[in-house]
C-alpha positions as CSV (number, residue, x, y, z in Angstrom):
1,M,16.5,-39.4,-1.3
2,R,17.8,-36.0,-2.4
3,I,15.4,-33.2,-1.7
4,L,15.7,-29.6,-2.9
5,V,13.8,-27.1,-0.8
6,L,13.2,-23.6,-2.3
7,H,13.2,-21.7,1.0
8,Q,11.7,-18.3,1.5
9,N,10.0,-18.6,4.9
10,L,10.8,-18.9,8.6
11,F,12.3,-22.4,9.1
12,D,10.6,-23.2,12.4
13,R,7.2,-21.9,11.2
14,L,7.1,-24.2,8.2
15,G,7.8,-27.3,10.2
16,Y,10.6,-28.6,7.9
17,E,12.2,-30.5,10.8
18,R,9.1,-32.5,11.5
19,A,8.2,-33.2,7.9
20,I,11.6,-34.2,6.7
21,D,14.0,-36.7,8.3
22,H,17.3,-34.8,7.7
23,E,19.4,-37.7,8.8
24,A,17.7,-40.1,6.3
25,H,17.6,-37.7,3.4
26,D,20.1,-35.4,1.8
27,V,18.4,-32.0,1.9
28,T,19.6,-28.8,0.1
29,Y,18.0,-25.5,1.0
30,A,18.2,-22.9,-1.7
31,G,17.3,-19.3,-1.1
32,A,18.4,-15.8,-0.5
33,P,21.1,-15.6,2.2
34,A,18.8,-13.8,4.6
35,Y,16.5,-16.9,4.6
36,L,19.2,-19.5,4.7
37,D,20.5,-17.7,7.8
38,N,17.3,-18.7,9.7
39,I,18.0,-22.4,9.4
40,P,19.3,-23.7,12.7
41,D,22.9,-25.0,12.9
42,R,21.6,-28.4,14.2
43,I,20.0,-29.2,10.9
44,R,22.0,-31.5,8.7
45,C,21.7,-30.0,5.2
46,E,23.5,-28.2,2.4
47,K,22.7,-24.5,1.6
48,F,22.6,-23.0,-1.9
49,P,22.4,-19.2,-1.9
50,W,20.8,-17.5,-4.8
51,D,20.6,-14.0,-6.1
52,P,17.0,-12.7,-5.5
53,A,17.3,-10.4,-8.5
54,R,17.9,-13.3,-10.9
55,D,15.7,-16.0,-12.3
56,V,15.4,-18.8,-9.6
57,A,15.0,-21.7,-12.0
58,E,18.0,-20.5,-14.1
59,Q,20.2,-20.5,-11.0
60,L,19.2,-24.0,-9.8
61,R,19.4,-25.8,-13.2
62,P,23.2,-26.5,-12.9
63,L,22.7,-27.9,-9.4
64,L,20.0,-30.4,-10.6
65,A,21.9,-31.2,-13.7
66,A,25.0,-32.1,-11.7
67,T,23.2,-34.0,-9.0
68,P,19.8,-35.7,-9.5
69,H,17.1,-34.9,-7.0
70,Q,14.0,-36.9,-6.3
71,R,11.9,-34.1,-4.8
72,V,11.6,-30.3,-5.2
73,L,9.6,-28.5,-2.4
74,A,8.3,-24.9,-2.5
75,R,6.0,-23.4,0.1
76,H,6.1,-19.7,-1.0
77,E,3.7,-18.6,-3.7
78,K,6.3,-16.9,-5.8
79,L,8.4,-20.1,-5.9
80,I,5.6,-22.4,-7.0
81,T,6.2,-21.7,-10.7
82,P,10.0,-22.1,-10.8
83,A,9.7,-25.4,-8.7
84,A,7.2,-26.7,-11.3
85,E,9.5,-25.8,-14.2
86,L,12.4,-27.7,-12.5
87,R,10.2,-30.7,-11.9
88,A,9.2,-30.9,-15.5
89,E,12.7,-30.4,-16.8
90,F,14.3,-33.0,-14.6
91,G,11.5,-35.6,-14.4
92,I,10.7,-35.0,-10.7
93,P,7.2,-35.9,-9.4
94,G,4.9,-33.2,-8.2
95,Q,3.0,-30.2,-9.5
96,L,3.9,-29.3,-13.1
97,P,3.9,-26.0,-15.0
98,D,0.4,-26.2,-16.5
99,T,-1.2,-26.7,-13.1
100,A,1.1,-24.1,-11.5
101,R,0.0,-21.6,-14.1
102,N,-3.7,-22.2,-13.2
103,F,-2.9,-21.2,-9.6
104,R,-0.9,-18.1,-10.6
105,D,-2.5,-16.6,-13.6
106,K,-5.9,-15.2,-12.7
107,L,-7.2,-15.4,-16.2
108,A,-6.2,-19.0,-16.6
109,M,-7.7,-20.0,-13.2
110,K,-11.0,-18.4,-13.9
111,S,-11.2,-20.0,-17.3
112,A,-10.5,-23.4,-15.8
113,V,-13.1,-23.0,-13.1
114,A,-15.7,-21.7,-15.5
115,A,-15.1,-24.6,-17.8
116,A,-16.0,-26.9,-14.9
117,G,-19.4,-25.3,-14.7
118,L,-18.6,-23.2,-11.6
119,R,-19.5,-19.5,-11.3
120,V,-16.8,-16.9,-11.8
121,P,-16.9,-13.2,-12.3
122,R,-17.0,-12.1,-15.9
123,H,-13.5,-11.2,-16.9
124,L,-11.2,-10.3,-19.7
125,P,-7.5,-9.5,-20.4
126,A,-6.6,-5.8,-19.9
127,D,-4.8,-5.7,-23.3
128,A,-7.9,-6.7,-25.3
129,L,-10.5,-4.1,-24.3
130,P,-13.9,-4.1,-26.1
131,D,-15.5,-0.8,-27.0
132,T,-18.8,-1.6,-25.3
133,A,-19.0,-2.5,-21.6
134,P,-19.0,-6.3,-21.1
135,W,-20.9,-5.8,-17.8
136,P,-22.7,-3.1,-15.9
137,G,-21.5,-1.5,-12.7
138,R,-18.2,-1.5,-10.9
139,T,-15.0,-3.0,-12.4
140,V,-11.9,-4.5,-10.8
141,L,-8.4,-4.1,-12.2
142,K,-5.8,-6.5,-10.8
143,P,-2.5,-8.0,-11.7
144,R,-2.8,-11.5,-13.3
145,D,-0.2,-13.0,-11.0
146,G,-0.7,-10.8,-7.9
147,S,-1.2,-11.8,-4.3
148,G,-2.5,-10.2,-1.2
149,S,-4.6,-7.7,-3.2
150,Q,-1.5,-5.8,-4.1
151,G,-2.1,-3.6,-7.1
152,V,-5.9,-4.2,-7.1
153,R,-8.1,-1.2,-8.0
154,V,-11.9,-0.8,-8.1
155,F,-13.4,1.6,-10.6
156,D,-17.0,2.9,-10.7
157,S,-17.5,1.5,-14.2
158,Y,-15.9,-0.4,-17.0
159,A,-15.5,2.8,-18.9
160,D,-13.5,4.4,-16.1
161,A,-11.2,1.3,-15.9
162,A,-10.7,1.3,-19.7
163,A,-9.9,5.0,-19.8
164,H,-7.4,4.5,-17.0
165,L,-5.7,1.7,-18.9
166,R,-5.6,3.6,-22.2
167,A,-3.9,6.6,-20.4
168,Q,-1.0,4.5,-19.2
169,D,2.5,5.4,-20.5
170,D,3.5,1.7,-21.1
171,P,0.9,-0.2,-23.1
172,R,2.8,-3.4,-22.4
173,A,1.8,-3.2,-18.8
174,A,-1.8,-4.1,-19.7
175,A,-0.6,-7.6,-20.7
176,R,0.0,-8.3,-17.0
177,L,-3.4,-7.2,-15.9
178,E,-7.0,-8.4,-16.0
179,L,-10.4,-6.8,-15.6
180,E,-13.4,-8.4,-14.0
181,E,-16.9,-7.4,-12.8
182,Y,-17.2,-6.4,-9.2
183,I,-19.4,-8.7,-7.2
184,D,-20.6,-7.6,-3.9
185,G,-21.0,-9.8,-0.9
186,P,-19.1,-11.3,2.1
187,I,-15.8,-12.9,1.2
188,W,-14.9,-16.4,2.5
189,H,-11.7,-18.3,2.4
190,V,-11.4,-22.1,2.3
191,D,-8.2,-23.7,3.3
192,G,-7.2,-27.3,3.1
193,F,-5.2,-30.2,1.7
194,L,-6.0,-32.6,-1.1
195,F,-4.1,-35.9,-1.6
196,R,-4.3,-37.4,-5.1
197,G,-7.4,-35.3,-5.7
198,E,-9.3,-36.4,-2.5
199,P,-10.0,-33.9,0.3
200,V,-8.2,-34.6,3.6
201,I,-8.6,-31.2,5.3
202,V,-11.1,-28.5,4.2
203,Q,-12.0,-25.6,6.5
204,P,-14.2,-22.6,5.5
205,S,-13.8,-19.2,7.2
206,R,-15.4,-15.8,6.7
207,Y,-13.5,-12.5,6.5
208,I,-14.2,-9.5,8.8
209,G,-13.1,-6.7,6.5
210,T,-11.3,-7.7,3.3
211,P,-7.8,-8.4,2.0
212,L,-8.1,-5.3,-0.2
213,G,-8.9,-3.2,2.8
214,F,-5.9,-4.6,4.6
215,E,-3.7,-3.7,1.6
216,R,-5.0,-0.1,2.0
217,G,-4.5,0.2,5.7
218,E,-7.6,-1.4,7.4
219,P,-7.5,-4.3,9.8
220,V,-8.8,-7.7,8.7
221,G,-10.1,-10.6,10.6
222,T,-11.5,-14.1,10.0
223,V,-13.5,-16.7,11.9
224,Q,-14.1,-20.4,11.0
225,R,-17.6,-21.5,10.1
226,D,-19.2,-24.8,9.3
227,D,-20.4,-24.8,5.7
228,P,-20.1,-28.3,4.1
229,A,-21.7,-27.2,0.8
230,L,-19.1,-24.4,0.4
231,A,-16.3,-26.9,1.4
232,D,-17.4,-29.3,-1.3
233,W,-17.7,-26.5,-3.9
234,A,-14.2,-25.3,-3.1
235,V,-12.8,-28.8,-3.6
236,R,-14.5,-28.9,-7.0
237,C,-12.8,-25.6,-7.9
238,V,-9.3,-26.8,-6.8
239,R,-9.8,-30.0,-8.9
240,A,-10.9,-27.9,-11.9
241,L,-7.5,-26.1,-11.6
242,G,-5.7,-29.4,-11.8
243,G,-4.9,-29.7,-8.1
244,E,-4.1,-33.2,-7.0
245,T,-1.8,-33.3,-4.0
246,L,-1.4,-29.8,-2.5
247,T,-2.4,-27.3,0.2
248,F,-4.7,-24.6,-1.1
249,H,-6.1,-21.2,-0.1
250,L,-9.3,-20.3,-2.0
251,E,-11.4,-17.2,-1.8
252,A,-15.0,-16.8,-2.8
253,I,-17.8,-14.3,-2.7
254,E,-21.1,-15.2,-1.0
255,T,-24.1,-14.2,-3.1
256,A,-27.8,-15.0,-3.0
257,D,-27.3,-17.4,-5.9
258,G,-24.4,-19.3,-4.3
259,P,-20.6,-18.8,-4.1
260,V,-18.6,-17.0,-6.8
261,F,-15.0,-18.1,-7.3
262,L,-12.6,-15.2,-6.7
263,E,-9.1,-16.8,-6.8
264,A,-7.1,-19.7,-5.4
265,A,-3.4,-20.3,-4.5
266,A,-1.5,-23.6,-4.3
267,R,-0.2,-22.7,-0.9
268,C,-1.3,-22.2,2.7
269,G,-3.0,-19.0,3.6
270,G,-1.2,-16.2,5.5
271,G,-1.6,-14.8,9.0
272,Y,-2.7,-17.4,11.5
273,I,-4.6,-19.6,9.0
274,V,-2.3,-22.6,9.4
275,R,-2.4,-22.4,13.2
276,A,-6.2,-21.9,13.3
277,T,-6.7,-24.8,10.9
278,E,-4.5,-27.1,13.1
279,L,-6.4,-26.1,16.2
280,R,-9.7,-27.2,14.7
281,T,-8.7,-30.1,12.4
282,G,-5.7,-31.5,14.1
283,A,-3.5,-31.1,11.0
284,Y,-0.6,-28.7,10.4
285,L,-0.9,-28.1,6.7
286,H,2.7,-27.3,5.9
287,T,4.0,-30.5,7.6
288,L,1.2,-32.7,6.3
289,D,1.8,-31.6,2.7
290,M,5.6,-31.8,2.7
291,A,5.7,-35.2,4.5
292,S,3.1,-36.7,2.1
293,D,5.2,-35.4,-0.8
294,V,8.4,-36.9,0.6
295,D,6.7,-40.2,1.6
296,G,4.7,-40.6,-1.7
297,A,1.8,-41.5,0.5
298,L,-0.6,-39.7,2.8
299,A,1.3,-38.9,6.0
300,E,-1.5,-39.8,8.4
301,R,0.8,-39.6,11.4
302,F,0.5,-35.8,11.1
303,I,-3.3,-35.8,11.3
304,G,-4.5,-35.5,14.8
305,P,-8.1,-35.7,16.1
306,A,-10.4,-33.0,14.9
307,R,-11.6,-30.6,17.6
308,A,-14.8,-29.1,16.3
309,D,-16.1,-27.7,19.6
310,L,-14.5,-24.3,19.0
311,H,-14.5,-21.9,16.1
312,H,-11.1,-20.2,15.7
313,G,-10.2,-16.9,14.1
314,F,-7.7,-14.2,14.1
315,F,-7.1,-10.5,13.4
316,L,-4.3,-8.6,11.7
317,Y,-3.5,-4.8,11.8
318,P,-1.5,-3.8,8.7
319,G,2.1,-2.6,9.2
320,H,3.2,-1.8,5.7
321,V,1.1,1.3,5.4
322,H,2.9,3.3,8.0
323,G,6.0,4.1,5.9
324,S,8.4,2.6,8.4
325,A,7.4,5.3,10.9
326,P,7.3,4.5,14.6
327,V,3.8,3.4,15.7
328,T,2.0,2.9,19.0
329,V,-1.2,0.8,19.3
330,R,-3.9,1.9,21.7
331,V,-6.4,-0.7,22.7
332,A,-9.5,0.0,24.8
333,D,-9.2,-1.2,28.5
334,G,-10.2,-4.8,29.1
335,L,-10.4,-5.9,25.5
336,L,-7.1,-7.9,25.6
337,D,-8.3,-9.6,28.9
338,D,-11.4,-11.1,27.3
339,P,-11.3,-15.0,27.4
340,V,-12.3,-15.1,23.7
341,L,-8.7,-13.9,23.0
342,T,-6.4,-17.0,23.0
343,G,-3.2,-15.1,22.1
344,H,-1.9,-11.9,20.7
345,R,1.2,-10.1,19.6
346,L,1.3,-6.3,20.4
347,A,4.3,-4.4,19.1
348,P,6.1,-2.2,21.8
349,P,5.4,1.5,21.5
350,G,7.6,3.2,18.8
351,T,7.9,0.0,16.7
352,R,8.8,0.5,13.1
353,C,7.0,-2.0,10.8
354,P,8.5,-3.1,7.5
355,S,7.2,-1.2,4.5
356,A,6.7,-4.3,2.3
357,P,3.1,-5.8,2.5
358,S,3.0,-8.7,4.9
359,Y,0.6,-10.9,6.8
360,R,3.3,-12.3,9.1
361,P,2.5,-11.4,12.7
362,E,6.1,-10.3,13.4
363,N,5.7,-7.6,10.8
364,L,2.5,-6.2,12.2
365,P,1.7,-3.7,15.0
366,L,-1.1,-5.9,16.4
367,S,-2.4,-9.4,15.7
368,G,-3.9,-12.3,17.6
369,T,-6.1,-15.4,17.7
370,V,-9.6,-15.9,19.1
371,A,-11.8,-19.0,19.8
372,H,-15.4,-19.5,20.9
373,P,-18.0,-22.2,20.5
374,D,-20.2,-19.6,18.7
375,P,-18.6,-18.1,15.6
376,D,-20.9,-15.1,15.8
377,A,-19.5,-14.3,19.3
378,A,-16.0,-14.6,18.0
379,E,-16.8,-12.3,15.1
380,A,-18.5,-9.8,17.4
381,W,-15.4,-9.5,19.6
382,I,-13.2,-8.9,16.6
383,R,-15.5,-6.1,15.4
384,R,-15.4,-4.5,18.9
385,L,-11.6,-4.6,18.7
386,F,-11.6,-2.9,15.3
387,A,-14.0,-0.2,16.6
388,R,-12.0,0.5,19.8
389,T,-8.4,0.2,18.7
390,T,-6.2,2.7,17.0
391,V,-2.7,2.7,15.6
392,H,-1.0,6.0,16.2
393,V,1.9,7.0,13.8
394,H,4.7,9.1,15.1
395,H,5.7,11.0,12.0
396,P,8.8,13.2,12.6
397,A,7.4,15.3,9.7
398,A,5.2,17.1,12.3
399,E,8.3,18.5,14.0
400,A,8.7,21.0,11.1
401,Y,6.1,23.3,12.6
402,D,5.8,25.1,15.9
403,G,3.0,27.7,16.0
404,T,4.0,28.8,19.5
405,A,7.3,30.2,18.2
406,A,5.4,33.1,16.7
407,G,3.1,35.5,18.4
408,P,-0.6,36.1,17.4
409,E,0.4,39.2,15.6
410,D,2.8,37.2,13.3
411,H,0.0,34.8,12.3
412,E,-2.3,37.8,11.6
413,L,0.5,39.6,9.6
414,A,1.1,36.6,7.4
415,H,-2.6,36.3,6.7
416,R,-3.1,40.0,5.9
417,L,0.0,40.3,3.7
418,A,-0.9,37.3,1.6
419,E,-4.4,38.6,1.2
420,Q,-3.4,42.1,0.3
421,A,-0.8,40.9,-2.2
422,G,-3.5,38.7,-3.8
423,E,-5.8,41.8,-4.1
424,L,-3.0,43.6,-5.8
425,L,-2.5,40.8,-8.3
426,L,-6.2,40.6,-9.1
427,G,-6.2,44.3,-9.9
428,L,-3.1,44.0,-12.1
429,R,-4.6,41.0,-13.9
430,T,-7.7,43.1,-14.7
431,E,-5.7,46.2,-15.8
432,T,-3.4,44.2,-18.1
433,A,-6.0,41.7,-19.5
434,L,-4.8,42.4,-23.1
435,A,-1.1,42.1,-22.3
436,D,0.9,39.1,-23.5
437,P,1.1,36.3,-20.9
438,G,4.9,36.6,-20.5
439,S,4.7,40.3,-19.6
440,L,1.8,39.7,-17.2
441,K,3.7,36.9,-15.3
442,D,6.8,39.1,-15.0
443,L,4.8,42.1,-13.9
444,G,2.8,40.1,-11.3
445,D,6.0,38.6,-9.8
446,A,7.7,41.9,-9.5
447,R,4.8,44.0,-8.1
448,S,3.8,41.3,-5.5
449,H,7.5,40.9,-4.5
450,A,7.9,44.7,-4.1
451,F,4.8,44.9,-2.0
452,L,5.6,42.0,0.4
453,T,9.2,43.0,1.0
454,A,8.3,46.6,1.6
455,E,5.6,45.6,4.1
456,L,7.9,43.1,5.9
457,A,10.6,45.7,6.1
458,R,8.1,48.1,7.7
459,H,6.5,45.7,10.1
460,R,9.4,43.3,10.9
461,P,12.6,45.3,10.1
462,Q,14.8,42.9,12.1
463,D,13.7,39.7,10.3
464,A,15.3,38.2,7.2
465,V,13.4,37.5,4.0
466,L,13.8,34.7,1.5
467,S,11.7,35.4,-1.6
468,E,11.6,33.6,-5.0
469,E,12.0,37.0,-6.7
470,G,14.7,38.4,-4.5
471,V,18.4,37.8,-4.0
472,A,19.1,35.4,-1.2
473,D,21.0,37.1,1.6
474,P,23.5,34.7,3.2
475,A,22.8,36.5,6.5
476,R,19.5,34.7,6.7
477,L,21.3,31.5,7.6
478,D,22.3,33.0,11.0
479,A,18.9,34.8,11.6
480,H,16.5,33.6,14.2
481,R,13.4,34.7,12.2
482,V,13.1,34.4,8.4
483,W,10.0,35.2,6.2
484,I,9.8,32.8,3.3
485,V,7.6,34.1,0.5
486,D,6.5,33.3,-3.0
487,P,4.9,36.5,-4.3
488,L,3.1,34.6,-7.1
489,D,2.9,30.8,-7.0
490,G,1.6,29.5,-10.3
491,T,2.6,32.3,-12.7
492,R,1.6,30.2,-15.7
493,E,-2.0,29.9,-14.4
494,Y,-2.1,33.5,-13.3
495,A,-1.4,34.6,-16.9
496,E,-4.2,32.3,-18.3
497,A,-7.6,34.0,-18.3
498,G,-10.2,32.4,-16.0
499,R,-7.8,30.2,-14.1
500,A,-8.0,30.2,-10.3
501,D,-5.2,27.8,-9.4
502,W,-2.6,30.4,-8.4
503,A,-1.6,31.7,-5.0
504,V,0.4,34.0,-2.8
505,H,2.6,32.4,-0.1
506,V,3.8,34.0,3.1
507,A,5.5,31.9,5.8
508,L,7.6,32.6,8.9
509,W,10.4,30.4,10.0
510,V,11.7,30.7,13.6
511,D,14.8,28.9,14.9
512,G,14.5,25.7,12.8
513,R,10.8,25.4,12.4
514,L,7.9,27.0,10.5
515,A,6.0,29.2,12.9
516,A,3.2,30.9,10.9
517,G,1.9,30.9,7.3
518,A,-0.8,32.0,4.9
519,V,-1.8,30.9,1.4
520,A,-4.0,33.3,-0.4
521,L,-6.1,32.1,-3.3
522,P,-7.2,35.5,-4.7
523,A,-9.2,34.3,-7.7
524,R,-11.3,32.2,-5.3
525,G,-11.6,34.9,-2.6
526,T,-10.1,32.6,-0.1
527,T,-7.1,32.8,2.3
528,L,-6.0,29.8,4.4
529,S,-3.6,30.6,7.3
530,T,-2.4,29.7,10.7
531,A,-4.4,32.6,12.0
532,R,-7.8,31.3,11.1
533,P,-9.5,27.9,11.4
534,H,-10.9,26.4,8.2
535,P,-13.7,23.9,7.5
536,A,-13.0,20.2,8.0
537,A,-12.0,18.3,4.9
538,D,-14.3,15.8,3.2
539,P,-13.0,12.4,4.0
540,T,-14.5,10.9,0.9
541,A,-12.4,13.0,-1.5
542,R,-10.6,10.7,-4.0
543,D,-8.4,12.8,-6.3
544,L,-4.6,12.8,-5.9
545,L,-3.2,16.1,-7.1
546,G,0.0,16.4,-9.1
547,S,1.8,18.8,-11.4
548,R,-0.4,20.1,-14.2
549,T,2.4,20.2,-16.7
550,R,5.1,17.7,-15.6
551,P,3.8,14.9,-13.3
552,P,6.3,12.1,-13.0
553,A,5.2,8.8,-14.5
554,F,5.1,6.9,-11.2
555,L,2.4,9.2,-9.8
556,A,-0.4,7.6,-11.8
557,R,0.7,4.2,-10.4
558,V,0.7,5.6,-6.9
559,A,-2.8,6.9,-7.4
560,A,-3.9,3.4,-8.6
561,R,-2.4,1.7,-5.6
562,V,-4.4,3.9,-3.2
563,G,-7.6,3.9,-5.2
564,S,-7.4,7.5,-6.3
565,D,-7.5,9.4,-9.6
566,L,-4.5,11.5,-10.6
567,V,-5.5,15.1,-11.4
568,G,-3.2,17.9,-12.6
569,M,-3.5,21.4,-11.1
570,G,-1.3,24.5,-11.0
571,S,0.4,26.1,-8.0
572,A,1.6,24.2,-4.9
573,G,-0.5,26.5,-2.8
574,A,-3.7,25.8,-4.8
575,K,-3.1,22.1,-4.6
576,S,-2.4,22.1,-0.9
577,A,-5.5,24.2,-0.3
578,A,-7.6,21.8,-2.3
579,V,-6.6,19.1,0.2
580,L,-7.3,21.2,3.2
581,L,-10.7,22.3,1.8
582,G,-11.7,18.7,1.2
583,E,-11.6,18.9,-2.6
584,A,-8.8,16.3,-3.0
585,R,-7.4,13.5,-1.0
586,A,-3.7,14.4,-1.3
587,Y,-1.1,16.4,-3.1
588,V,2.1,14.7,-4.2
589,H,5.0,16.6,-5.9
590,A,8.2,15.1,-7.2
591,G,9.3,17.3,-10.0
592,G,11.5,19.8,-8.2
593,Q,10.5,22.8,-6.0
594,Y,12.1,25.4,-3.7
595,E,11.5,26.4,-0.2
596,W,9.2,29.2,-1.1
597,D,6.9,26.8,-3.1
598,S,6.0,24.8,0.0
599,A,6.8,26.7,3.2
600,A,3.5,28.5,3.5
601,P,1.3,25.5,2.4
602,A,3.3,23.3,4.8
603,A,2.8,25.7,7.7
604,V,-0.9,26.0,7.1
605,A,-1.4,22.2,6.7
606,L,0.7,21.3,9.7
607,A,-1.1,23.8,11.9
608,A,-4.4,22.2,10.8
609,G,-3.2,18.7,11.8
610,Y,-2.4,17.4,8.3
611,H,0.6,15.3,7.3
612,V,3.3,17.2,5.4
613,S,6.6,15.6,4.5
614,R,9.1,14.7,1.9
615,L,8.2,11.7,-0.2
616,D,10.3,9.4,2.0
617,G,8.4,10.5,5.1
618,S,11.1,12.8,6.4
619,P,10.4,16.3,7.7
620,M,10.5,19.4,5.5
621,R,13.5,21.5,6.4
622,Y,13.6,25.3,5.7
623,N,16.1,28.1,5.6
624,Q,18.8,25.9,4.3
625,A,21.9,27.2,2.4
626,D,20.5,25.6,-0.8
627,P,16.8,26.4,-0.9
628,Y,16.1,23.5,-3.4
629,L,13.4,21.3,-1.8
630,P,12.3,19.0,-4.6
631,D,9.4,16.9,-3.3
632,L,6.3,17.2,-1.1
633,L,3.4,15.2,0.3
634,V,0.3,16.9,1.8
635,C,-2.6,14.7,3.0
636,R,-4.8,13.8,5.8
637,T,-2.8,12.1,8.6
638,E,-4.8,8.9,8.3
639,D,-4.0,8.6,4.6
640,A,-0.2,9.2,5.1
641,P,0.7,5.5,5.8
642,A,-0.9,4.2,2.7
643,L,0.4,7.0,0.5
644,L,4.0,6.8,1.8
645,A,3.9,3.0,1.3
646,A,2.6,3.4,-2.3
647,I,5.2,6.1,-3.1
648,A,8.0,3.9,-1.7
649,A,6.9,0.9,-3.7
650,E,6.5,2.8,-7.0
651,T,9.7,4.8,-6.7
652,A,11.6,1.6,-5.9
653,A,10.1,-0.1,-8.9
654,E,10.9,2.8,-11.1
655,T,14.5,2.8,-9.9
656,A,14.8,-0.9,-10.5
657,A,13.5,-0.5,-14.0
658,E,16.0,2.3,-14.7
659,D,18.8,0.1,-13.4
660,R,18.0,-2.8,-15.8
661,P,20.4,-3.1,-18.8
């Protein structure tokens, strides 16, 4: 028999060698070169490399047309559809496109399950929005073919979700999305194998945390539980989707009125699900499924005795949210010695995790398995682990500030000069209230610049100065101390009556690092500086701040990824201050700036323990020959991993779109 395997996994983990007799069959593995490389040399097979950027089915059609194959196997979710297309086109038995679509398109799958009389959330396509709310309360927006909760966003109401969709730049994007009502309750997953429509293995488990939380940076766990009624219900759902011979991973929400279907995939679940299922049921799902497909009969030799005395579970700490920065996991003493823990994988200190979302243990800072006769005891241990374990991120961005390089008088001087320049600007704004905006902007810039440079010359005559309104002196590049000032940040807003989002920036750079800084918000009567503590930020703030006049298109998508709303505001100083004052979650800038725009906000934020970096996570560098410093991220340290990951994903997608012909 000729077998084509669409390969995008780790060879040994899938159990190909046990499921397929490579001496008896002619096997071709097709995949990206990186995956073909993990096939051991001892395996008798052919290899067909494909280009990951091109359509998979299109690349494989010539191979199947030239040499007939009797089986096409695919274990990765994104390869299920092309495998089904090839089977249909070349008359190969197995799952066909209509069934594959039911397991990939969330609208199709909910319609099929609902048609079988099983409860699903109310839902609708995102490109056909009714004017009136189809349901009350919270609303979920998600990709129709997504996985792992990537791209999922929860809104407070249908109206908020609809407004978000209508504000998007590309109306065609809505065709790839769906809306559904938010249903609250514990989330379960049911994993198993059907052969010709009959259940062979079915195992329910309940989540600790949620997949959406994992996508956003929270750990997730799961523990097996006995629930025959839920198992039977899940099998009915899989049959309604057209599932006959397949492994499946189904998720459902537990409510007082019974389970509600969430989604299902024609594949094994991620993390340690396959291993945990094998430990309890005696069946390794990958091997059982593939061997049964190749044999054309249930491969009972791969079903061992069930061992129902223990309930197994596992836990996963996300790695993708740390922006590829080095991380160190700190676990409370004794936790990893508890006998409930049957195995774990702890990344060495300083490990860099891949930035792509993944449930694979080798891509995570911490993961492991548990087992106990009592599922409640296993769950309680995982919850203790979550409460007493932290992942510390070593962001080199923090190296951009060293407050000890400046004396107390430098910190006080920065604070006082920013505040006094702000008072000058307030007075000028009142005196020239009837002047045209252009004249007011120019006058404000000039007067504040003259004041700041005169005061610095008087108090720090040996220090160099870099000001937006001055002429850059090349001698500053050899200076040990440089004051970096923006006499009026947000000139547009300053010239608009009633606006408060403008600022004065004063920062001190010493031998390679920021050393002191102040951001005055004169219209608000507030000055934030490295000389004064300020109130702790509100951790519930949701807004992501961007440019008021020229936010890049990808920022709205970044906000959606992290569950925030994009809000425009003037002045880099005002936006950074809003984050520090707890009025916003983060400030992201990508439209071009200079050193004076960010130096003082960066110094104040770093001194207060916030994350400040370029959008790629690298440190801010000041007193460079070219003062252009185009992008900036200011946020709470704990939010940095998720934001950097979202920025990386969206900027990569934007670049890929620009590169398409």
